[in-house]
C-alpha positions as CSV (number, residue, x, y, z in Angstrom):
1,X,7.2,-10.7,64.5
2,X,6.0,-7.6,66.2
3,X,6.1,-9.3,69.6
4,X,9.9,-8.8,69.6
5,X,9.5,-5.0,69.6
6,X,9.8,-2.9,72.8
7,X,7.5,0.1,73.3
8,X,8.7,3.2,71.6
9,X,10.0,6.0,73.9
10,X,7.1,8.5,74.0
11,X,7.6,11.9,72.5
12,X,7.3,14.4,75.3
13,X,5.9,17.2,73.2
14,X,3.3,14.9,71.7
15,X,2.4,13.6,75.1
16,X,1.9,17.2,76.2
17,X,-0.5,17.8,73.3
18,X,-2.5,14.8,74.4
19,X,-2.7,16.0,78.0
20,X,-3.7,19.5,76.9
21,X,-6.5,18.2,74.7
22,X,-7.9,16.0,77.5
23,X,-7.9,18.9,80.0
24,X,-11.4,20.2,80.5
25,X,-10.5,23.4,82.4
26,X,-11.6,26.5,80.3
27,X,-8.6,28.5,81.4
28,X,-6.0,26.0,80.2
29,X,-3.0,27.5,78.4
30,X,-0.7,25.8,75.9
31,X,2.8,27.2,75.9
32,X,4.5,23.9,74.7
33,X,3.7,23.3,71.0
34,X,6.1,25.0,68.6
35,X,3.7,26.7,66.2
36,X,3.0,30.3,65.8
37,X,-0.3,31.5,67.3
38,X,-2.1,34.8,66.7
39,X,-3.9,36.8,69.4
40,X,-7.0,34.5,68.9
41,X,-4.7,31.6,69.7
42,X,-5.0,30.1,66.2
43,X,-2.3,29.2,63.7
44,X,-3.4,31.2,60.7
45,X,-2.9,30.7,57.0
46,X,-1.0,33.8,55.9
47,X,-2.9,35.9,53.4
48,X,-0.1,35.9,51.0
49,X,0.2,32.1,51.2
50,X,-3.5,31.7,50.5
51,X,-3.3,34.0,47.5
52,X,-0.3,32.1,46.2
53,X,-2.0,28.8,46.7
54,X,-4.9,29.9,44.5
55,X,-2.5,31.0,41.8
56,X,-0.8,27.6,41.9
57,X,-4.2,25.7,41.7
58,X,-5.5,27.8,38.9
59,X,-2.3,27.5,36.8
60,X,-1.4,23.9,37.6
61,X,-1.7,21.7,34.5
62,X,-0.2,18.5,35.8
63,X,0.3,16.4,39.0
64,X,3.4,14.7,37.7
65,X,6.5,14.1,39.9
66,X,8.8,17.0,40.5
67,X,12.0,14.9,40.3
68,X,14.6,14.3,42.9
69,X,15.7,18.0,43.2
70,X,12.1,19.1,43.8
71,X,10.8,22.4,42.6
72,X,13.9,24.1,41.0
73,X,12.3,27.5,41.1
74,X,11.7,27.1,44.8
75,X,15.2,25.9,45.4
76,X,16.7,29.0,43.7
77,X,14.3,31.4,45.5
78,X,14.8,29.9,49.0
79,X,18.6,29.8,48.5
80,X,18.5,33.5,47.6
81,X,16.4,34.3,50.6
82,X,18.9,32.5,52.9
83,X,22.2,33.6,51.4
84,X,21.3,36.8,49.6
85,X,24.2,38.3,47.7
86,X,26.6,36.0,49.7
87,X,25.7,33.2,47.3
88,X,28.4,31.6,45.2
89,X,26.5,29.8,42.4
90,X,29.6,27.8,41.4
91,X,29.9,26.2,44.9
92,X,26.2,26.1,46.0
93,X,23.6,23.5,45.3
94,X,20.1,23.1,46.8
95,X,17.6,20.3,47.0
96,X,14.0,20.6,48.2
97,X,13.1,18.4,51.1
98,X,10.0,17.5,53.1
99,X,10.4,20.1,55.8
100,X,13.5,21.2,57.7
101,X,13.5,17.8,59.4
102,X,13.8,16.0,56.1
103,X,16.6,18.3,55.1
104,X,18.5,17.5,58.3
105,X,18.1,13.8,57.8
106,X,19.4,13.6,54.3
107,X,22.3,16.0,55.1
108,X,23.2,13.9,58.1
109,X,23.3,10.8,56.0
110,X,25.4,12.6,53.4
111,X,27.9,13.6,56.1
112,X,27.9,10.0,57.5
113,X,28.8,8.7,54.0
114,X,31.5,11.3,53.4
115,X,33.1,11.1,56.8
116,X,32.0,7.9,58.8
117,X,34.2,8.6,61.7
118,X,33.3,12.2,62.1
119,X,31.7,13.5,65.4
120,X,28.7,15.8,65.3
121,X,28.8,18.4,68.0
122,X,25.4,19.6,69.3
123,X,24.7,22.6,71.5
124,X,23.7,22.0,75.1
125,X,20.8,22.2,74.9
126,X,19.5,21.8,71.4
127,X,16.2,21.0,69.6
128,X,15.1,17.5,70.7
129,X,15.1,16.0,67.2
130,X,18.7,16.8,66.5
131,X,20.2,14.0,68.5
132,X,18.0,11.1,67.3
133,X,18.2,12.3,63.7
134,X,22.0,12.4,63.8
135,X,22.3,9.0,65.5
136,X,19.8,7.4,63.2
137,X,21.9,8.5,60.3
138,X,24.9,6.7,61.8
139,X,26.8,9.7,63.2
140,X,28.7,9.9,66.5
141,X,27.6,12.8,68.7
142,X,28.9,15.0,71.5
143,X,27.8,18.2,73.0
144,X,29.4,21.6,73.3
145,X,28.7,24.2,76.0
146,X,26.3,26.8,74.9
147,X,23.6,28.1,77.3
148,X,24.2,29.7,80.6
149,X,21.0,29.2,82.7
150,X,22.2,31.7,85.3
151,X,22.3,34.6,82.9
152,X,20.0,33.4,80.0
153,X,22.9,34.1,77.6
154,X,25.3,32.2,75.4
155,X,28.6,31.0,77.0
156,X,30.5,31.9,73.9
157,X,34.1,31.6,75.2
158,X,33.1,28.3,76.9
159,X,31.5,27.2,73.6
160,X,34.8,27.7,71.7
161,X,36.8,26.1,74.5
162,X,34.6,22.9,74.4
163,X,34.8,22.8,70.6
164,X,38.6,23.0,70.8
165,X,38.5,19.2,71.5
166,X,37.0,18.6,68.0
167,X,39.1,16.9,65.4
168,X,39.5,18.2,61.8
169,X,36.5,17.1,59.7
170,X,34.1,17.0,62.7
171,X,30.8,18.7,62.3
172,X,29.3,21.5,64.4
173,X,25.5,22.0,64.4
174,X,24.6,25.6,64.7
175,X,21.2,27.3,65.0
176,X,21.2,30.1,62.4
177,X,18.9,32.3,64.5
178,X,16.3,32.1,67.2
179,X,18.0,29.2,69.1
180,X,15.5,26.4,70.0
181,X,14.9,25.8,72.9
182,X,16.6,28.7,74.6
183,X,16.1,31.8,72.5
184,X,19.7,32.9,73.2
185,X,21.5,33.7,70.0
186,X,25.1,34.0,68.9
187,X,25.6,37.8,68.4
188,X,26.5,39.5,65.1
189,X,29.9,40.3,66.6
190,X,30.5,36.7,67.6
191,X,29.7,35.0,64.2
192,X,32.9,36.2,62.5
193,X,34.9,35.0,65.5
194,X,33.2,31.6,65.2
195,X,33.8,31.5,61.5
196,X,37.5,32.1,61.9
197,X,37.6,29.4,64.6
198,X,35.9,26.8,62.4
199,X,38.3,27.6,59.5
200,X,41.3,27.3,61.8
201,X,40.1,24.0,63.3
202,X,38.9,22.6,59.9
203,X,35.4,22.0,61.2
204,X,32.3,21.7,59.1
205,X,29.3,23.9,60.1
206,X,25.9,22.4,59.8
207,X,23.4,25.3,60.1
208,X,19.8,24.7,61.0
209,X,17.8,27.8,60.1
210,X,14.1,27.2,60.8
211,X,13.0,30.7,62.0
212,X,14.4,33.2,59.5
213,X,12.4,36.4,59.9
214,X,11.2,35.6,63.5
215,X,14.1,37.3,65.3
216,X,15.3,40.7,64.0
217,X,14.3,40.5,60.4
218,X,15.0,38.4,57.3
219,X,18.5,39.7,56.5
220,X,19.7,40.1,60.1
221,X,18.5,36.6,61.0
222,X,20.5,35.1,58.0
223,X,23.6,37.0,59.0
224,X,25.3,34.1,60.8
225,X,24.7,31.7,57.9
226,X,25.9,34.3,55.4
227,X,29.0,35.0,57.5
228,X,29.9,31.4,57.5
229,X,29.2,31.0,53.7
230,X,31.8,33.8,53.1
231,X,34.4,32.2,55.3
232,X,34.4,28.4,55.3
233,X,35.3,26.1,52.4
234,X,32.5,23.6,53.1
235,X,29.0,24.0,54.7
236,X,25.6,22.4,54.8
237,X,22.4,24.1,55.9
238,X,18.8,22.9,56.5
239,X,16.1,25.5,55.8
240,X,12.5,25.3,56.9
241,X,9.5,27.2,55.6
242,X,7.1,25.9,58.3
243,X,7.3,29.0,60.5
244,X,8.0,32.0,58.3
245,X,5.5,30.9,55.7
246,X,3.2,29.1,58.1
247,X,3.0,26.0,56.0
248,X,3.6,23.5,58.8
249,X,1.5,20.6,57.6
250,X,2.6,21.0,54.0
251,X,6.2,20.1,54.9
252,X,8.5,22.1,52.7
253,X,12.2,22.8,53.3
254,X,15.5,22.7,51.6
255,X,19.0,21.3,52.0
256,X,21.8,23.5,50.9
257,X,25.4,22.4,50.1
258,X,28.4,24.7,49.8
259,X,31.5,22.8,48.6
260,X,35.2,23.7,48.0
261,X,34.7,23.8,44.3
262,X,32.1,23.1,41.6
263,X,33.3,19.5,40.9
264,X,33.2,18.4,44.6
265,X,29.9,20.1,45.1
266,X,28.3,18.4,42.1
267,X,29.5,15.0,43.4
268,X,28.0,15.7,46.8
269,X,24.8,16.9,45.3
270,X,24.5,13.7,43.2
271,X,24.9,11.7,46.4
272,X,22.3,13.9,48.2
273,X,19.8,13.2,45.4
274,X,20.5,9.5,45.8
275,X,19.8,9.7,49.5
276,X,16.5,11.6,48.8
277,X,15.5,8.7,46.5
278,X,16.2,6.1,49.1
279,X,14.4,8.1,51.9
280,X,11.3,9.6,50.3
281,X,11.8,9.6,46.6
282,X,10.1,12.9,45.5
283,X,9.2,15.8,47.6
284,X,5.7,17.3,47.7
285,X,5.0,20.2,45.3
286,X,2.1,22.3,46.7
287,X,3.8,24.5,49.4
288,X,7.0,24.7,47.4
289,X,5.1,26.1,44.5
290,X,3.3,28.6,46.8
291,X,6.5,29.8,48.4
292,X,8.1,30.2,44.9
293,X,5.1,32.1,43.8
294,X,5.4,34.5,46.7
295,X,9.1,35.1,46.4
296,X,9.0,35.8,42.6
297,X,5.9,38.0,42.7
298,X,6.8,41.5,44.1
299,X,3.3,42.2,45.3
300,X,2.9,38.9,47.2
301,X,6.4,39.1,48.5
302,X,5.8,42.5,50.0
303,X,2.5,41.4,51.5
304,X,4.2,38.3,53.0
305,X,7.1,40.3,54.4
306,X,4.6,42.7,56.1
307,X,2.7,39.8,57.6
308,X,5.9,38.2,58.8
309,X,7.1,41.4,60.3
310,X,3.9,41.8,62.2
311,X,4.3,38.3,63.7
312,X,7.9,39.1,64.6
313,X,7.2,42.4,66.3
314,X,4.2,40.9,68.2
315,X,6.5,38.3,69.7
316,X,9.0,40.9,70.6
317,X,6.3,42.9,72.3
318,X,5.1,39.8,74.2
319,X,8.6,39.1,75.4
320,X,9.0,42.6,76.8
321,X,5.6,42.7,78.4
322,X,6.0,39.2,79.9
323,X,9.4,40.1,81.4
324,X,7.9,43.3,82.9
325,X,5.0,41.3,84.4
326,X,7.4,38.7,85.9
327,X,9.6,41.5,87.3
328,X,6.6,43.1,88.9
329,X,5.2,39.8,90.4
330,X,8.5,38.4,91.5
331,X,10.2,41.6,92.6
332,X,13.4,40.6,90.9
333,X,15.0,40.8,87.5
334,X,15.4,37.1,87.2
335,X,13.4,36.9,84.0
336,X,14.7,40.0,82.3
337,X,16.6,37.9,79.8
338,X,13.2,37.1,78.1
339,X,13.2,40.5,76.5
340,X,16.6,40.1,74.9
341,X,16.0,36.6,73.5
342,X,14.7,36.2,70.0
343,X,12.3,33.8,68.2
344,X,9.5,31.6,69.4
345,X,11.2,30.0,72.4
346,X,12.8,30.7,75.8
347,X,13.5,28.6,78.9
348,X,12.1,30.0,82.1
349,X,14.6,28.0,84.3
350,X,11.9,26.2,86.3
351,X,12.3,22.8,87.8
352,X,10.4,19.7,86.6
353,X,8.3,19.8,89.8
354,X,7.4,23.5,89.2
355,X,6.5,22.7,85.6
356,X,4.3,19.8,86.8
357,X,2.6,22.1,89.4
358,X,1.8,24.7,86.8
359,X,0.1,22.0,84.7
360,X,-1.8,20.4,87.6
361,X,-2.7,23.5,89.6
362,X,-2.9,26.3,87.1
363,X,-3.6,24.5,83.7
364,X,-0.5,26.0,82.2
365,X,1.3,23.6,79.9
366,X,4.9,23.8,78.9
367,X,7.7,21.3,78.1
368,X,9.5,19.7,81.1
369,X,12.6,21.8,80.7
370,X,10.4,24.9,81.1
371,X,10.7,25.9,77.4
372,X,7.8,28.2,76.4
373,X,6.4,29.2,73.1
374,X,6.4,33.0,73.2
375,X,3.7,33.2,70.5
376,X,1.4,31.2,72.8
377,X,1.5,33.8,75.6
378,X,-1.9,35.1,76.5
379,X,-2.5,38.6,75.2
380,X,-4.1,39.9,77.5
381,X,-3.5,37.7,80.5
382,X,0.3,38.1,81.1
383,X,-0.1,39.3,84.7
384,X,-2.2,36.3,85.7
385,X,0.4,33.9,84.0
386,X,3.3,35.7,85.8
387,X,1.4,35.4,89.1
388,X,0.9,31.6,88.5
389,X,4.6,31.1,87.7
390,X,5.8,33.1,90.8
391,X,3.3,31.2,93.0
392,X,4.9,27.8,92.2
393,X,8.4,29.2,92.8
394,X,7.6,30.7,96.2
395,X,5.7,27.8,97.8
């Protein structure tokens, strides 16, 4: 049977991980993999998470299944974190999912069931998993203009112009904050304009929020999602805890539904639980219980918030210092946009050949589109990295 299968298309980021591991050069630098790294270049367990895990272990009396909804306390807490006082309990339902990716998949399948002919519009560019997840769920996809490589900013007017071709009932995937892979965000002033546009065009927003707290703070980063929740009649959102709680390998996220009324939302929620049953049955408990413990314990929540804020401000500092180093080494302001971007990622605007040369000649690893993980920048060592980048541009 297996002889009929063609080789799978290799995942470029996983390939990059393999190449980096095999590289024996001591000065090698990984800017590709999307996990937070501290100054020691490790992905740490947050102190608040470790304390919460111990509480969970000490109090846990059973390993029984959670049920299709997952940890209901976690669901309520994470929905509150995302929506704040913009939450309408009558129209909002949440299900725990195995990571943000799991939430995206079951939401995509729900939308495919509800509107089989709908088109999903993805930003150009977007996170690499968006397209295969949407198509695997059976949805048709198109792209909308988003990023301007010449300025490093969002082409907002062009974005709305390209979305004008969408039909009522079509779906628009939006990054809630810290756009991956570009780092260029829709501004607080643009979100209300976008919300009005979506309502006027009868389009359904699908918000992917994987980095709340990594941009300008928890509430500011959720501003776009909250703006949409106040304005649109229907919305879905995928939430990830991997980055802001550092629980990558434990896979905990949530899928949020906002419907036009309680009856329709309950119906959609029942279908979403059925899709969860068919895909993975029950979600894992451990990280969800730890996140719930943090969010409902004032002391742990405060400690977690402080840790998250230190991570965020470190990345902002690295952005500014890296932009300064590149300006000094290149003699131009070409990379000044790095300081204004937010989150873990930005694109440097290098060619595939230049990225390949950085890997082969300088042991600097990044994704082929020149996306870098800001948290992976060497601190210290930014001047040397900037010099390496400028050297492959000038030759």
